[in-house]
C-alpha positions in Angstrom: 0.0 0.0 0.0 2.8 2.3 1.0 4.7 1.6 -2.2 1.6 2.4 -4.3 1.2 5.7 -2.5 4.9 6.6 -3.2 4.5 5.6 -6.9 1.3 7.7 -7.2 3.1 10.7 -5.6 6.0 10.3 -7.9 3.7 10.1 -10.9 1.9 13.3 -9.8 5.2 15.1 -9.2 6.4 14.1 -12.7 3.2 15.3 -14.2 3.6 18.7 -12.5 7.2 19.0 -13.6 6.2 18.1 -17.2 3.5 20.7 -17.3 5.7 23.4 -15.7 8.4 22.6 -18.2 6.0 23.0 -21.1 5.1 26.6 -20.1 8.3 27.8 -18.5 10.2 30.7 -20.0 13.0 28.4 -21.0 10.7 26.8 -23.4 9.0 29.8 -24.9 9.7 28.6 -28.5 6.7 26.3 -28.0 4.6 29.5 -28.2 5.8 30.2 -31.8 5.0 27.1 -33.8 4.8 28.3 -37.4 1.6 27.9 -39.5 1.4 24.9 -41.8 -1.4 26.4 -43.9 -1.4 29.2 -46.5 -2.9 32.7 -46.0 -6.2 33.5 -47.7 -5.9 33.8 -51.4 -3.4 31.0 -51.7 -3.5 27.2 -52.1 -1.1 24.7 -50.6 0.6 22.4 -53.0 1.9 18.9 -52.2 5.4 20.5 -52.3 4.4 22.7 -49.4 4.3 25.9 -51.5 1.6 28.6 -51.3 0.4 29.6 -54.8 -1.8 32.6 -55.5 -5.4 31.9 -56.6 -8.0 34.6 -57.5 -10.8 35.1 -60.0 -8.6 37.4 -62.2 -6.7 34.3 -63.2 -9.7 33.3 -65.3 -9.2 36.2 -67.6 -6.7 37.2 -70.3 -4.9 40.5 -70.8 -2.9 42.3 -73.3 0.7 41.2 -72.9 -0.4 39.6 -69.6 0.4 43.0 -67.9 -2.9 43.8 -66.3 -4.0 46.2 -69.1 -7.7 46.1 -70.1 -11.3 46.3 -68.9 -13.1 44.9 -65.8 -12.4 41.2 -66.6 -8.6 41.6 -67.2 -5.8 39.4 -65.9 -3.3 40.6 -63.4 0.5 40.4 -63.8 2.2 37.3 -62.5 2.3 37.3 -58.7 5.4 36.4 -56.8 4.5 33.3 -54.9 5.8 29.8 -54.1 6.9 30.4 -50.5 6.1 27.9 -47.8 3.5 28.6 -45.1 6.3 28.5 -42.5 8.4 31.1 -44.4 5.4 33.4 -44.7 4.5 33.0 -41.0 8.1 33.6 -39.9 8.2 36.8 -42.0 5.0 37.9 -40.3 6.7 37.8 -36.9 9.8 39.5 -38.2 7.7 42.3 -39.9 6.1 43.2 -36.5 9.2 42.7 -34.3 11.1 45.9 -33.2 14.2 43.8 -32.6 15.2 44.3 -36.2 16.1 47.9 -35.6 19.3 49.0 -33.9 17.7 50.3 -30.7 14.7 47.9 -30.8 12.3 50.9 -31.3 11.1 50.3 -34.8 9.7 47.5 -36.8 8.7 47.2 -40.5 5.1 47.7 -39.2 6.1 51.1 -37.7 5.9 52.7 -41.1 3.6 50.0 -42.7 0.7 49.8 -40.2 -2.1 47.5 -41.1 -4.8 49.9 -39.9 -3.5 52.6 -42.3 -3.4 50.5 -45.4 0.1 49.5 -44.5 1.4 53.1 -44.5 1.9 55.3 -41.5 -0.5 58.2 -41.9 2.3 60.8 -42.1 3.3 63.1 -44.9 6.8 61.7 -44.7 7.9 58.9 -42.5 9.8 59.1 -39.2 12.9 56.9 -38.5 15.1 56.1 -35.6 15.3 58.8 -32.9 12.2 60.4 -34.5 14.3 61.5 -37.5 12.0 63.0 -40.1 12.6 61.4 -43.5 12.1 62.8 -47.0 9.3 60.7 -48.5 6.0 59.0 -47.5 5.8 55.3 -46.8 4.3 53.4 -49.8 1.7 50.7 -49.0 2.8 47.1 -49.2 -0.6 45.7 -50.3 -0.2 43.7 -53.5 3.6 44.2 -53.7 3.7 40.6 -55.0 2.7 42.1 -58.4 5.2 44.9 -58.6 8.5 45.0 -60.5 10.2 48.0 -58.8 10.2 49.5 -55.3 10.6 52.8 -53.6 9.0 56.0 -55.0 12.1 56.4 -57.2 12.1 52.7 -58.4 15.7 52.2 -57.3 15.1 48.6 -56.1 14.0 45.7 -58.4 13.1 43.2 -55.7 11.6 43.1 -52.2 14.9 41.8 -50.8 16.8 44.7 -52.3 14.2 47.1 -51.1 14.1 46.0 -47.5 17.9 46.5 -47.1 17.2 50.2 -47.5 15.3 50.9 -44.3 17.0 48.1 -42.4 20.5 49.6 -42.8 19.8 53.3 -43.4 21.3 55.3 -40.5 18.2 57.5 -40.3 15.6 54.6 -40.5 16.2 51.3 -38.6 19.9 51.9 -38.5 21.0 48.3 -37.9 23.8 46.4 -39.8 23.9 42.9 -41.3 26.3 41.8 -38.5 24.2 43.3 -35.7 21.0 41.9 -37.2 22.4 38.4 -37.4 23.9 38.5 -33.9 20.6 39.7 -32.5 18.4 37.0 -34.1 20.9 34.2 -33.5 20.8 35.2 -29.8 17.1 34.4 -29.6 16.3 30.7 -29.2 12.7 31.1 -30.5 13.9 32.6 -33.7 16.6 30.0 -34.2 13.9 27.3 -33.9 11.6 29.1 -36.2 14.2 29.6 -38.9 15.2 26.0 -38.7 11.5 25.1 -39.3 11.1 27.5 -42.2 14.4 26.6 -43.9 14.7 22.8 -43.2 17.3 22.3 -46.0 19.8 24.7 -44.5 23.3 23.7 -43.4 24.3 24.5 -39.9 22.3 25.9 -36.9 22.8 29.6 -37.4 20.3 32.0 -39.1 21.6 33.3 -42.4 21.2 36.8 -43.8 19.4 35.8 -47.0 16.9 33.8 -44.9 15.8 36.9 -43.1 15.2 38.7 -46.5 13.4 35.7 -47.9 11.0 35.4 -44.9 10.1 39.0 -44.9 9.6 39.0 -48.7 7.4 35.9 -48.3 5.1 37.7 -45.8 4.9 40.9 -47.8 4.1 38.9 -51.0 1.2 37.3 -49.1 -0.5 40.7 -48.6 -3.1 40.4 -51.3 -6.1 42.9 -51.6 -8.5 41.8 -54.4 -11.7 41.5 -52.5 -13.1 45.1 -52.6 -16.6 46.1 -53.7 -15.1 47.1 -57.0 -13.8 43.5 -57.5 -17.2 42.1 -56.8 -18.6 44.4 -59.5 -15.8 43.5 -61.9 -16.6 39.8 -61.5 -20.2 40.3 -62.4 -22.2 41.4 -59.3 -23.8 44.6 -60.7 -25.3 45.7 -57.4 -21.9 45.9 -55.7 -21.5 49.6 -56.6 -24.0 52.5 -56.1 -25.2 54.6 -59.0 -22.8 57.5 -57.9 -19.9 55.1 -57.6 -20.6 53.8 -61.1 -20.6 57.4 -62.4 -17.2 57.7 -60.7 -16.0 54.5 -62.4 -17.1 55.9 -65.8 -15.2 59.2 -65.2 -12.2 57.2 -64.1 -12.1 55.2 -67.3 -13.1 58.0 -69.6 -10.8 59.5 -72.2 -11.4 62.9 -70.6 -10.1 62.1 -67.1 -7.7 59.3 -68.3 -7.1 58.0 -64.8 -7.1 54.4 -65.9 -4.3 54.9 -68.4 -1.8 55.0 -65.6 -3.8 53.5 -62.7 -4.8 50.5 -64.9 -7.3 48.0 -63.5 -7.2 45.5 -61.9 -3.9 46.3 -60.1 -4.7 50.1 -60.5 -1.1 50.8 -61.6 0.6 50.2 -64.9 3.9 49.7 -62.8 5.6 52.5 -64.8 7.2 55.9 -64.0 5.5 59.2 -64.6 6.5 62.9 -64.3 3.3 64.7 -63.3 4.6 67.9 -61.7 3.2 67.4 -58.2 4.1 70.2 -55.9 6.4 69.9 -52.9 5.2 71.0 -49.5 6.0 74.6 -48.7 9.7 75.1 -47.8 10.8 71.7 -49.3 13.4 71.4 -52.0 12.3 70.0 -55.3 12.6 66.1 -55.3 14.4 64.9 -58.5 12.9 61.4 -58.1 13.8 58.9 -60.8 16.3 61.3 -62.4 18.8 60.1 -59.9 17.9 56.4 -60.2 18.4 56.4 -64.0 20.8 59.3 -64.3 18.3 60.7 -66.9 17.4 64.4 -66.9 14.2 63.7 -68.9 13.0 61.8 -65.8 13.5 64.7 -63.4 10.5 64.8 -61.0 9.4 61.3 -62.0 8.0 58.8 -59.5 6.6 55.3 -59.6 2.9 55.2 -60.2 1.3 53.7 -57.1 -1.5 51.3 -56.9 -4.8 52.8 -55.8 -5.8 49.7 -53.9 -7.0 50.7 -50.4 -6.2 54.3 -51.3 -8.9 55.5 -48.9 -6.7 54.2 -46.0 -3.4 55.7 -47.0 -3.7 59.5 -46.6 -1.8 61.8 -47.0 -1.0 61.4 -50.7 1.9 61.7 -53.2 5.6 61.0 -52.5 5.8 63.9 -50.1 2.4 63.6 -48.5 1.5 66.9 -50.1 -2.3 66.4 -50.2 -4.2 65.5 -47.0 -7.3 64.2 -48.7 -8.4 62.2 -51.7 -10.4 65.1 -53.0 -7.4 67.5 -53.0 -5.4 64.8 -54.8 -8.0 64.4 -57.5 -8.3 68.2 -57.8 -4.6 68.5 -58.6 -5.1 66.5 -61.8 -7.9 68.7 -63.0 -6.3 72.0 -62.4 -4.3 72.0 -65.6 -1.1 70.6 -67.0 2.0 71.8 -65.1 0.2 74.3 -63.0 2.2 73.4 -59.9 5.7 73.1 -61.5 8.2 75.6 -60.0 9.1 78.4 -62.3 12.7 77.4 -62.3 12.0 73.8 -63.3 11.4 72.6 -66.9 9.9 69.1 -66.5 8.9 66.8 -69.3 5.5 66.0 -68.1 3.8 62.7 -68.9 1.5 63.0 -71.9 -1.5 61.8 -69.9 -1.3 64.9 -67.7 -3.4 67.5 -69.4 -6.5 69.7 -68.6 -9.6 67.5 -68.1 -11.5 70.4 -66.4 -13.7 68.1 -64.4 -16.6 69.6 -62.6 -17.0 69.5 -58.8 -19.6 66.8 -59.3 -17.3 64.6 -61.3 -14.5 65.1 -58.8 -16.8 64.0 -56.0 -17.9 60.9 -58.0 -14.3 60.0 -58.6 -13.6 60.1 -54.9 -16.7 57.9 -54.3 -15.4 55.4 -56.8 -11.9 55.3 -55.3 -13.3 54.3 -52.0 -14.7 51.2 -53.5 -11.2 49.9 -54.0 -10.8 49.3 -50.2 -10.6 45.5 -49.6 -9.0 44.3 -46.3 -10.7 41.0 -45.9 -7.3 39.2 -46.2 -5.7 41.3 -43.4 -3.0 39.2 -41.7 -3.2 38.6 -38.0 -1.0 40.9 -35.9 1.0 38.9 -33.4 0.1 39.4 -29.7 3.7 38.8 -28.8 6.9 38.5 -30.8 9.8 36.1 -30.3 12.1 38.8 -29.0 9.8 39.5 -26.1 9.7 43.2 -26.9 6.6 45.3 -26.9 5.1 45.8 -30.3 6.2 49.2 -31.7 4.2 52.2 -30.4 4.9 54.1 -33.5 1.2 54.4 -34.3 0.8 56.5 -31.2 3.8 58.6 -32.1 2.5 59.2 -35.6 -0.9 60.2 -34.2 0.8 62.9 -32.1 2.8 64.1 -35.1 -0.4 64.3 -37.2 -2.1 66.3 -34.5 0.8 68.8 -34.5 0.7 69.0 -38.3 -3.0 69.7 -38.3 -2.6 72.4 -35.6 0.1 74.1 -37.8 -2.2 73.9 -40.9 -5.1 75.5 -38.9 
């Protein structure tokens, strides 16, 4: 009897020790098991790859570049990442540990609630350093072929090295980044799971870039009310929104010639003569990228997907509202170009002379491009153990100050 009691007590003690071990801080990697399924909009192949799937793949398109009417194909998306790589990239995207002082994450400037922008005219880097351009949205970057406003990067991996290593942005270095992540047991386990064919236990630099690119490529927005209309549901848009669509596609306004459906960008460069904020120097844009004076003042044509969420607008955040942005295009060719600048404006920029009613209808239509049903889940905690970046609060305070100055 006595031996049975001892055996029972030992079993109970072992169970308690086992349960404690499972939840103890030393075993926190258990909290970060990576997903084995694909995000919405993707299908999982037997080879453990996530491939993009959407209704636009049923359609054809001129040169397969997304040019055409409502039922038009999209460009080829970048896909084929594993579920584990995408999920690892999600944690990295939201983790402030990637910055030098652990104060900024990728999500600091690309906040989900703001259409993956930051709500500021120009972004703010480390130590609250004010930068020179606004943060572009990362929705649908899987379809893009160039990155940054001045198109100086040709891949997501090349692009992310800019903010990671710029002294006025996240300010880290490749060596510091590797040392930091390799010092976190949870991340070492997660990288091993996401890259099972690797050699050696240490996290590698290219694996970091691949994981973040995998997550960013999974941010697909193709489920707006406009999309439902495009696929045949005629009641998805109101009569006023349809009027706006007709203005958008008309030869008078010519919006769709640069912001071509269904991606709502033709992925090219345009010189449109947008004004800089008062006191700012003229931004040469793609002239520096291509060393071409004819491209002075040129910038990458952004997608209009979720444009309602991404104010303020233009590379410098010059216009606070969508209506002011649309008004710029109807005020006349080159009306805002500085007198000392001779720009070669894009031939689509002219003088449509839209009425106030037409401008309002355009704005109505642009708001139908909001589609956030595939929004990724923001982690409650990140493997570094750091608090998620409070940059959203900082940005709100900066916005309030900017509004007070305007008023």
